[in-house]
C-alpha positions in Angstrom: 22.4 23.6 25.7 20.1 21.2 23.9 16.7 22.1 22.4 13.9 19.7 22.8 10.6 19.7 20.9 8.0 17.5 22.5 5.8 16.3 19.6 2.3 16.8 20.8 0.1 16.8 17.7 -1.7 13.6 16.7 -0.3 13.8 13.2 3.0 14.9 11.7 1.5 17.3 9.2 3.7 18.8 6.5 3.5 22.2 8.2 4.7 20.7 11.5 7.5 18.9 9.7 8.6 22.2 8.1 8.8 23.9 11.5 10.8 21.0 12.9 13.1 21.1 9.9 13.8 24.8 10.3 14.4 24.3 14.1 17.1 21.7 13.2 18.7 24.3 10.9 18.7 26.9 13.6 20.3 24.9 16.4 21.9 22.1 14.4 20.9 18.5 14.0 22.9 17.3 17.0 21.5 19.9 19.4 17.8 19.2 18.5 15.9 16.4 20.1 12.3 15.6 19.1 10.6 13.5 21.8 7.3 11.6 22.0 7.4 10.3 18.4 5.4 7.2 18.5 4.7 6.3 14.8 7.4 4.4 13.1 7.0 6.4 9.8 7.3 9.7 11.7 10.3 8.4 13.7 12.0 7.5 10.4 11.3 10.8 8.7 12.3 12.9 11.7 15.5 10.9 12.2 16.8 12.4 9.0 16.7 15.9 10.4 17.3 15.5 14.2 17.8 13.2 17.1 14.4 11.5 17.9 13.0 9.6 20.9 9.9 7.7 21.5 9.9 8.7 25.2 8.6 12.0 26.5 10.9 14.7 27.9 9.8 13.8 31.4 11.2 10.3 31.0 14.5 11.6 29.6 15.2 14.6 31.9 14.7 15.4 35.6 12.4 18.4 36.0 15.2 20.5 37.5 17.3 19.9 34.3 15.0 21.7 31.9 13.2 24.9 31.1 9.8 24.7 29.6 8.7 27.5 27.3 5.1 28.3 27.9 3.1 31.4 26.9 1.2 31.0 30.2 4.4 31.3 32.3 4.6 34.3 34.7 8.3 35.1 34.1 10.3 35.8 30.9 13.2 33.7 29.8 16.7 35.0 30.7 20.2 33.8 30.2 20.6 33.2 33.9 17.7 30.7 33.8 19.7 28.6 31.5 23.0 28.5 33.4 22.5 25.1 35.1 20.0 23.5 32.7 20.5 20.8 30.1 17.7 21.7 27.8 15.0 24.1 26.7 11.7 22.2 26.0 9.3 23.6 23.4 5.8 22.2 22.7 5.5 20.7 19.2 2.0 22.2 18.9 0.6 24.2 16.0 -0.8 27.4 17.5 -4.4 28.7 17.6 -5.4 32.3 17.5 -6.2 33.2 20.2 -3.9 30.7 22.1 -5.8 27.9 23.9 -3.2 27.2 26.6 -2.4 23.8 25.1 1.3 24.0 26.0 0.3 24.3 29.7 -2.1 21.3 29.5 0.0 19.0 27.3 3.5 19.8 28.3 4.0 22.0 31.3 1.8 19.9 33.6 3.8 16.8 32.6 7.0 18.4 33.7 6.0 19.4 37.2 9.0 21.0 39.0 10.6 22.3 35.8 11.4 26.0 35.5 8.7 27.5 33.2 9.3 30.7 31.2 7.7 32.6 28.4 9.2 34.6 25.5 7.0 37.6 26.1 3.4 38.2 25.6 3.2 36.9 22.0 2.8 33.4 20.7 5.6 32.1 18.4 5.8 29.4 15.9 7.8 26.3 17.0 10.9 27.3 15.0 10.5 30.9 16.1 10.5 29.9 19.8 13.6 27.7 19.1 15.3 30.7 17.4 14.5 33.1 20.3 15.6 30.5 22.9 18.9 30.0 21.1 19.5 33.7 20.9 18.9 34.0 24.7 21.1 31.0 25.4 23.8 32.7 23.3 23.6 35.8 25.6 21.1 38.0 23.8 18.7 39.6 26.3 15.1 38.6 25.5 14.1 42.3 25.4 16.7 43.0 22.7 15.5 40.2 20.3 13.6 42.1 17.5 10.2 40.6 16.8 7.4 41.3 14.4 3.8 40.5 15.3 2.1 38.8 12.4 3.2 38.2 8.8 1.2 38.4 5.6 2.2 35.9 2.9 1.2 36.9 -0.6 -0.3 33.9 -2.3 -0.9 35.6 -5.7 -1.9 39.0 -6.9 -5.4 38.6 -5.4 -4.9 36.6 -2.2 -2.7 36.5 0.9 -2.6 34.5 4.1 -2.0 36.2 7.5 -0.1 34.4 10.2 -0.9 36.1 13.5 2.1 34.8 15.4 5.3 36.5 16.5 8.3 36.1 14.3 11.9 36.9 15.3 13.5 39.3 12.8 16.7 38.2 11.1 18.4 41.1 9.2 15.2 43.1 9.6 12.9 40.5 8.1 10.6 38.0 9.8 12.1 34.6 10.1 9.9 32.2 8.1 11.2 29.3 6.2 11.1 29.2 2.4 9.5 25.8 2.7 6.6 27.1 4.7 6.0 30.0 2.3 6.0 27.5 -0.6 3.6 25.2 1.3 1.2 28.1 2.1 1.2 29.1 -1.6 0.3 25.6 -2.6 -2.5 25.1 0.0 
């Protein structure tokens, strides 16, 4: 199973790069493909962490070869969904709260005919979606994947930042990369 992130933001922000980097750690550099990378500098930077393509997923895969993860999908992802597929495609989109349905508009509609599934009713970070999809592909039922809704990051003794997204739990703690925590504390 390959994991594809379709880069859909106009800029490769540091936050976005951090989520891509953590996704590569989760599934391995060789199993992660980042598509739709047009800028030469972004292509070069991302090539250090994953396989990268300028083409979109729809140009690289037939719709019946992939599953698109989309919060707007009517059905939840299951291991059976993945049995005859080559890849899971995740939108490289930083989320809004509440969600705006950008995955459906920017990704799902471009892969007409693909199987479209959700990871439950909550919005995940990019790396969180990759982690949950990997767990399901490894045989963990989606309903058994522990998840925490929202994470508060302590910036200093007086301030914190709240991320309202769903985070898979790893050893009882929400999965959030140390680089993202460091980034949030600086910004």
